[in-house]
C-alpha positions as CSV (number, residue, x, y, z in Angstrom):
1,M,-40.2,-33.2,-2.0
2,L,-39.5,-29.4,-2.9
3,K,-41.2,-27.9,-5.8
4,I,-40.7,-24.7,-6.9
5,E,-42.7,-22.5,-9.6
6,N,-43.3,-19.1,-11.0
7,A,-40.2,-17.8,-10.0
8,E,-39.9,-13.9,-10.4
9,V,-36.8,-11.6,-9.7
10,L,-37.8,-8.1,-10.2
11,G,-35.5,-4.8,-8.8
12,W,-32.3,-5.2,-10.8
13,E,-32.3,-1.8,-12.8
14,H,-32.8,0.0,-9.2
15,A,-30.5,-2.5,-7.3
16,I,-27.7,-1.4,-9.5
17,R,-28.2,2.2,-9.7
18,G,-28.1,2.1,-6.0
19,M,-25.2,-0.1,-6.0
20,R,-23.2,2.7,-7.7
21,N,-24.1,6.1,-5.1
22,P,-21.7,5.5,-2.7
23,K,-18.7,6.3,-5.6
24,N,-21.2,8.6,-8.0
25,S,-20.5,5.6,-10.8
26,W,-23.4,5.8,-12.5
27,A,-21.2,6.3,-15.8
28,K,-19.7,3.2,-15.6
29,S,-22.7,1.2,-15.3
30,D,-23.1,-0.7,-18.4
31,S,-26.5,-2.6,-17.7
32,G,-29.7,-2.1,-19.2
33,P,-33.2,-3.6,-20.5
34,E,-32.0,-4.0,-23.3
35,C,-29.0,-6.7,-24.7
36,P,-26.2,-5.1,-26.5
37,Y,-25.4,-8.3,-28.1
38,E,-26.7,-10.2,-31.1
39,K,-29.4,-12.8,-29.6
40,E,-26.5,-15.7,-30.7
41,K,-24.0,-13.5,-28.8
42,C,-25.6,-12.6,-25.8
43,C,-23.6,-12.8,-22.5
44,G,-26.1,-14.9,-20.8
45,E,-26.5,-12.6,-18.1
46,C,-29.8,-11.2,-19.6
47,Q,-32.0,-11.3,-16.6
48,Q,-35.8,-11.0,-16.9
49,N,-35.4,-8.3,-19.8
50,F,-32.8,-6.6,-17.9
51,C,-29.1,-7.3,-19.4
52,I,-26.4,-7.1,-16.6
53,G,-23.1,-5.9,-18.2
54,P,-19.3,-7.1,-17.7
55,N,-18.4,-3.5,-15.6
56,D,-21.7,-4.1,-13.2
57,K,-21.4,-7.5,-12.7
58,Q,-18.0,-7.2,-11.6
59,L,-18.5,-4.5,-9.0
60,M,-21.4,-6.9,-8.0
61,M,-19.2,-10.4,-7.5
62,A,-16.4,-7.7,-5.4
63,L,-19.2,-6.2,-3.4
64,R,-20.8,-9.6,-2.7
65,N,-17.2,-10.9,-1.9
66,A,-16.9,-8.1,0.5
67,G,-19.9,-9.6,2.8
68,T,-23.3,-8.6,4.0
69,D,-22.2,-4.8,4.7
70,H,-21.2,-3.9,1.5
71,R,-23.5,-5.9,-1.1
72,K,-26.9,-4.1,0.2
73,F,-27.8,-4.3,-3.4
74,M,-29.0,-7.9,-2.9
75,R,-31.4,-7.0,0.0
76,M,-32.7,-4.7,-3.4
77,I,-33.4,-7.4,-5.6
78,T,-36.9,-9.0,-4.8
79,V,-37.9,-12.5,-6.1
80,Y,-41.4,-13.8,-5.6
81,L,-41.9,-17.7,-6.2
82,D,-44.4,-20.6,-5.1
83,I,-42.9,-22.8,-3.1
84,T,-44.5,-26.6,-2.6
85,A,-42.9,-28.5,0.6
86,P,-43.4,-30.6,3.5
87,L,-43.9,-29.3,6.7
88,Y,-40.7,-29.9,8.2
89,W,-38.8,-27.8,5.6
90,W,-41.1,-24.8,6.0
91,K,-39.9,-25.1,10.2
92,E,-36.3,-25.1,8.7
93,F,-37.2,-22.0,6.3
94,D,-39.0,-19.8,9.3
95,T,-35.7,-19.3,10.5
96,Y,-35.2,-16.9,7.7
97,K,-37.7,-15.2,8.0
98,V,-35.9,-11.9,8.0
99,G,-36.8,-9.6,5.1
100,T,-40.0,-12.4,3.5
101,V,-42.9,-12.7,3.1
102,A,-44.8,-15.4,2.5
103,N,-49.0,-16.4,2.4
104,S,-49.6,-20.1,2.8
105,C,-52.5,-22.5,1.8
106,S,-54.0,-23.0,5.0
107,T,-54.3,-26.2,7.0
108,M,-56.4,-25.2,9.4
109,H,-59.4,-24.0,7.0
110,K,-58.7,-26.0,4.0
111,I,-57.5,-29.8,5.8
112,T,-60.9,-30.9,5.3
113,E,-61.3,-29.7,1.2
114,K,-60.0,-32.9,0.1
115,E,-59.6,-36.4,0.7
116,F,-55.8,-37.5,1.9
117,T,-53.8,-39.2,-0.7
118,L,-50.2,-40.5,-0.1
119,E,-49.6,-37.5,-3.3
120,N,-50.4,-35.4,-0.1
121,F,-47.0,-36.1,1.7
122,S,-43.2,-36.2,1.1
123,C,-42.1,-40.0,1.6
124,E,-39.3,-40.7,-0.6
125,H,-37.1,-41.8,2.0
126,L,-39.6,-43.7,4.1
127,L,-38.5,-47.2,4.4
128,S,-41.2,-49.9,3.1
129,Y,-39.6,-52.8,4.3
130,W,-36.8,-53.6,7.5
131,G,-33.9,-54.2,5.5
132,E,-32.3,-57.3,3.6
133,E,-31.5,-59.1,6.8
134,K,-34.0,-61.9,7.6
135,V,-37.2,-61.8,9.4
136,N,-36.6,-63.9,12.7
137,P,-40.3,-65.5,12.8
138,T,-40.6,-65.4,16.5
139,I,-40.1,-61.6,16.8
140,I,-43.2,-59.4,16.2
141,Y,-41.9,-56.3,14.1
142,P,-43.6,-52.9,14.0
143,C,-45.3,-51.8,10.7
144,T,-42.7,-50.5,8.5
145,P,-42.8,-46.3,7.9
146,M,-44.4,-46.4,4.9
147,Q,-47.0,-49.2,6.5
148,H,-47.3,-46.5,9.1
149,L,-48.1,-43.2,7.1
150,N,-50.7,-45.5,4.9
151,Q,-52.5,-46.1,8.1
152,T,-52.7,-42.3,9.2
153,I,-53.8,-41.3,6.0
154,A,-56.6,-43.8,6.2
155,C,-57.2,-42.3,10.0
156,L,-57.4,-39.2,8.6
157,N,-59.5,-39.8,6.2
158,V,-62.1,-41.4,8.5
159,C,-61.8,-38.1,10.6
160,R,-62.5,-36.1,7.8
161,K,-65.4,-38.2,6.9
162,K,-66.7,-38.0,10.5
163,Y,-66.2,-34.3,10.2
164,L,-68.1,-33.8,7.6
165,E,-71.3,-35.9,8.3
166,T,-71.8,-34.8,12.1
167,K,-69.5,-31.1,11.7
168,D,-68.4,-32.3,15.0
169,K,-65.5,-30.0,15.9
170,K,-63.6,-33.2,17.9
171,Y,-63.5,-34.8,14.8
172,W,-61.6,-32.0,13.1
173,W,-59.1,-31.9,16.0
174,Q,-58.0,-35.7,15.6
175,M,-57.0,-34.4,11.8
176,I,-54.7,-30.8,13.2
177,Q,-53.4,-33.0,15.5
178,L,-52.6,-36.0,13.8
179,L,-51.7,-34.3,10.5
180,P,-47.6,-35.8,10.0
181,S,-44.7,-33.0,9.0
182,S,-44.4,-34.6,5.8
183,Y,-47.4,-32.7,4.8
184,N,-47.0,-30.7,1.7
185,Q,-48.0,-27.4,1.8
186,R,-47.8,-24.5,-0.9
187,R,-46.8,-20.9,-0.3
188,T,-46.3,-17.7,-2.2
189,V,-43.1,-16.3,-1.2
190,M,-41.6,-12.8,-1.2
191,L,-37.9,-12.4,-0.5
192,N,-34.9,-11.0,-1.5
193,Y,-31.1,-12.0,-3.1
194,E,-29.6,-11.9,0.5
195,V,-32.0,-14.0,2.2
196,L,-31.9,-16.5,-0.5
197,A,-27.5,-16.4,-0.1
198,N,-27.7,-17.0,3.8
199,I,-30.2,-19.8,3.0
200,Y,-28.0,-21.7,0.3
201,K,-25.2,-21.1,2.7
202,S,-26.7,-22.9,5.6
């Protein structure tokens, strides 16, 4: 599961003005806070109450295609968003930390806050059965991945209950070290268009 909410993009005006600094071409800029077209004829390039004109769009695309040295304006377009994703996804995301800031919901401090349920985990690809083949009655099959996750959730809840009753840290450690990487965590993230382009490409 990957859930993105509350996205906000800022800095268009500043990025475009800076983009035109190298050639002092500010007079050619045709972007602004007001769309010059009637609503039904809008160019479709309006971003958060800022309309990108065709001249600026053409220059942006040329600079983007010229490579990272030339598309510095992309680093000036800031993006804020809330992402809910499994821990295994966050491990990959963390390799793109250049130019990003994140505040996450704390697993360490809030792991006992509520009971664990299946909805707290990304498990859409887990098998509930072992294929279509006939099961040989002489072979003892292990539990399916989905059964295993359900058993883990049950164990986490037992440890949670014992910790809440006793405040004994040993039960807290059971939850921290047993928590599957499919556990969903929410983070509020700040990054920029250059970082997003690298993530998308990779």
